[in-house]
N, C-alpha and C positions, 0 to 999 in steps of 0.2 A: 504493500500498498504506500510505502514511504517513497519508492520509486515513482508512481503516479502522481503523488502529491507534488514531488520535485519537478517532474516533467510537465505538470499543469502550471506551477510557478514560473519556469524558465519559459513557456509556451506564452504567459500571459505577459512576461516583461519583453519578450521577442514580440509579440504583436503590438504591444503599446510602442517600441521603438520604430518598428516598419510604419504603424500607423501616424507616427508624428514626424516620417519623412527621413529616418535614417537609413544609410545604404545597409546592403546585408550585411558587409563588414562591421560596420558600426553597431548595427543592431544586436550581431552575435558576440561581441564583447559586451554589451550592455546585459545580455540576456545570460552571459557564461556559457557558450555554446561555440562551436567550431562554424566556419563559413559553410563546410559541407552539410553539417546538420540543418543549418537556417535553408539551404536551397531543398534537401529533403523536405523539412517542413512545409514549404512553399509548394511542393508536389502535392500534398494531402489536401483533398477536398475539404474536410471538415474544418481543419487549420485555417485555410483561404476564406472560407465562410465566416469564420470567427473574426477573422483580419479585416473581411469587408464590413462585418455588422459594427466595429470598433471605428473604421475610417467614417462610416454613415453616420454614427452617432459624434462623431467631430463635426463633420461636416452641418449636422442639424443644429448644434450648439453652436457653430459658427453664424449660421443663419439666423438662429433668434438672437444672438448679440448685435448683429449688425442690423437686424429689424429694430430691436430697441434703441438702436444709436440713431436709427433714420429720424425719429422724432426730433432728438435734438437738432439733426440736419437741416431739419424743415424749420425750427426755431431760427438756426443760424440764416438761412435763406430768408426768412421773415426779416431779422434783423438787418441782413445787408439793404433793404427797402429803406431804412432810416437813413435820414441825410447826414454826411458826415463820417461815415464809416467805412474804412478801407477795403473793399471787397476782394480784392485779388486771390488773397491765400485763403481767405474764409469761404470763398466761393469754390475753389478748387477743392477744398476738404470736404465740402459739402456734397458736390457733385459726385466724388470718390465714394464717399461713405453710401449714398443712395446708388448709385450704379453697381457698387459690389452687394450690397443689400438685396437688390433686384435680382441680381444674376446668381447668387448663393441661393436664395429663396427658390428661384426656378430650377436649380439643380436637385435641390431637397424634393420639390414636388414632383420632377421628374423621375428621380430615382424610385419614390413611394408608388408612381405608378406603373414602373417598370416591374418593381418587385411584386406587385399584384398580378402584371400579366405573366411573370414567372411562375407565381405561384398556380395561376389557373391552366397555365401549360403542364404544371408539375401534378396537376390533379387535386391540388388543395381547394376544396369546395369555398374556403373563407376567402378566399382572393388576397391573401396576406401573407406575411413572413410566419 
């Protein structure tokens, strides 16, 4: 049982490192594994499913944070309408937050739709993961 627990812990560290963008080499080091083991784990469909789930969670959290920041960006845009406010820097930041927020949200929504379609193809009557 200790081996299964140790492997699960190493997998958890590996998944987190990979999901956060680490290279296979860096993720292997963080998880205390060899690069060959990392490559082998990436061939395991269950491991890859877990990795994708963590990545999807990170994207969803990012979308939520950007969506929350969009309200402040709208306020910034409204403030830019006030006379005497130097608009260039603030306008650029507000546009960036709004554009990124919309793009990330679109990705999350498309990901959910794709997951529902994949579940239907796999025969899951609930239509979801």
